[in-house]
C-alpha positions, 0 to 999 in steps of 0.5 A: 499500499503507498502511503500518500505524501505529507506536506513537510509542515504536518507530519506524523513520524510516530506512531508509523504508518499500519503500527500496531498499538495499545495503551497510551500512544504518544503522537509524534511530529512537525507542524509549522511552517508559514503562516501557521496559526494552530493544529490538531490530532484527532482519531476516528474509527475505521479505514475512511472515518466519518467522524473525528474526535479530537485528541489533542491541539496546539498554537506552537509550532512543533518539529519533531516533536510530541503533538499530543497522547492517544489514550486508547483504553477501551478500543480495538481495530483499525483507527486513522489519525489525523494531524491537520495544520491550519494557516492564518489565511485559513488554509490547512495542510493535513497528514492522515495515516492507519493504525491497528489499536489492539488492546486484548491480551493474546489467549495462552495454556499449557497442552502437555503435561496436564494439571496434577499429572505425574509422569514416570521418566528414565534418568537424563529423559529429556521431555517435550513440554507444549503450549498453545497460544493466539491472538488476533495481531498474532503471537510474536514470543512464546516463553517457557517458565518453571518454577519461576525461571525463564527456560527459553522462548519460541517465536514461531508455533508449534510452542514446545520445549525439550526439557531434561526433566528432574524429579520432584514437582514442578509450576510450569506456565507460559507468557504470550506476547503480541505483535502490540506488546500485550502480554497473555499468561497462561494458568499454571499447572502443577505436574509431578516427575518420578522415576 
């Protein structure tokens, strides 16, 4: 998708076009130029919003700086951000870009071993731990946590970890991270290894 060129005096440099965002989003860029009067930053739902909500306004020029903060709490999906720089002659320079708001953490759960399961293994035998993780914006990483220590991570599915089993009771969970930076944690399971 080709992004339209932004005028020199009205540019959004952060977030990037088509970025995944969440929480409080810092909107940075440039609002200025000859005849500058004021600027406003707006957000609208969808690819081509029918209505806009003002999220920031300023009466001083900004160059590669903070234009405003956008609280996305309770929002999900595709949104457009619009920067309008109004000049003394009432002309307006506009910059628009789209972002995806994702405030929902990923789903994650341990598939194997099962809660309260006892596994009988031979000395120095490895077992395969398995988990699943899902998110609408995609999973970028799954971390494996055993007995309070991070063992490792997977960057792609299927999510599994080979572990040289040690005797005793163990607590296992996984943490899943999505493309927007949300974190989902599986329920902790307790299992046992016996010889």
